C-alpha positions, 0 to 999 in steps of 0.5 A: 515811955511812948510816943509823945503826940503833941496837937497844937494851933501855929501860924502857918509861917512857923512850919517854915522855923521846923528844921531848924529847931528839930535838928537842935532839938532846943524845944519840943515845937509845940512849945508857947502854943494851944495845944493838947498833949498825948502820947501814942497817937500815930499819924496812921490812927489819924489817918485812920479817924480822918477815914472814919469822919468820912465814912470811908475805907481807910487809904494810907494813900488818901488818909494822910497827914502832911508832912513838914519836916522831921529830925534827921534820924527820924525820932521827932517830926512834925505834921500838919492836919489837911483843912478837910480833915480840920475841919471835920473836927471842928463840926465834931458834935457829942453824939458823934463824939461817942460814935466816932470813939468806938469806932476807933477803938482798936485802930492803932489808936490807945485806950478805950472808948472813954478814954478817946473821948476827951481826945476828941474833943480836944481835937475838935476845940483846937480847930476852933482856935485856929480859925480864930487865930488864924493858925494851923493843927499841927502834930508834932510827935517824937519817941 
């Protein structure tokens, strides 16, 4: 089964609805928005990606997504990508995607570098969509 990891773009005001939707378990939070669906990408893995993009050693306090909300028992959560991380993803080019995929392997992420490239391409595409629509990039996760 694993962890569901949906990357999606939504207006910032959407996050205000999070607590009600997540507690009511009405729908996955990314329904109706531009998204990319994956499994087993944790907030820690995305923090490590941020450190790689900044060419820094990973720091749990510095490289973390912003908490928006989570379910009472922690089985689902919504996190916002910080603006800097969103920007760094948006400017990736193919040679950088190749290098980042190789560096990201075995750092809390599933798969090999070839399997990570489509994820990185989606994480490049979604910020462009966010800029066009005035949205924000989020991670919705669920156990």
